[in-house]
Steps between C-alpha positions, in 0.01 A plus 500: 500500500688817409773572252831683524590650160870529433591782272865422412737205518860562556591142373362562149722613221478791259232330283246502779315742733499800279874482449585303813629649826871434464735794536522569131124563500474683825763741382268598212197748509244376752218710371351236254466256793248742671232416254548124559470558877191721469321271251539205740453667834226757442219263406579280806579780735196432722440136419471298823640194320851659484666434828815698442718625215847338458713754309780272389597139560853483664671825398872458544547807730788472746596137424846571392399438138449853449741799529405768746389715205275223366347432846420868540346506153293190554369625831404841334325304219298288746415805705366669180294194422353511851413859445331422171296224656381733768423781246295246300264489805598171653331437837683177561840486678828486295784247545812378327553123519877466535760282641721580809521770764719735304249491203206554737679783683594667173132531388321520825409867471300440184292212661195490713567137577846351515552173307772235486590170345677301770654202317711282714571134439499375871238559771786603733570803272149638531509651858768770429334594173160534667658701786661736248165550331326559824762766584432683175130486574549662832760756362270626236163447676351320195350158461706216349389266229685200365366444139758240408642229722558127533780397259478197283685168531492182290462295818126532581550411867766767556284756319196404715703530819630838404160626389368404850770698659434802291126491568544452871773765551355764277156469643638512852687828406178653382598537141240441212661260261455323162702199390670483170412213266381261764419233235674369187368659189563558124694832542876459456573603857273232648580200287678231694627356171733791450838465668680817393526730211666388182477269206386198706198694624425627146507138371266383773246784459493601137135586499549769771794671339542729207841518316586819700386380843715295748327297768614587847399412859549754778802453710277399806358206310826292493490124576 
């Protein structure tokens, strides 16, 4: 078994990940982040247990959520982080686990391996997404990894059927893949007891929530 360290997470807020990775933080001086990257990467630069370095979980590049200026800034930041990882001596490949084709395309130059999160709710929606990913793999001449897939569903049978479709189709396409939260767990995003964010969830799971935290389930885990 090998690991894929993830250096940053675009979904966190300003209280996490050395100031977070939202635009307000990316606009600041990046230099202090260099020591964080070096301290983590350098000791593991030749460690065979590390399969690949994931620079950032789901950056928002080119999704329409960012302005053109913000997209360019985020791509430049990710390219800088990739440079730091390589300068720290990493012998393992670099990827960026992100969402759709536009995100993957925006950051492809910084990656040794392309990486996508193809969440669709119906098996019929998978073939065009896989074809799009295969086209990117061919265009850039780089391997393609899926390190998040298989959306949740409160109906166990539907979830099992969709998981089977994902496994069969991704494997047939030659993509490496890892399923997201294949079992119910104690984490907020894997609790079947939580229906949606808000006061009802807070009343039902008080032990998991602090006064400043709100329970939420990702959009793909709807009933």
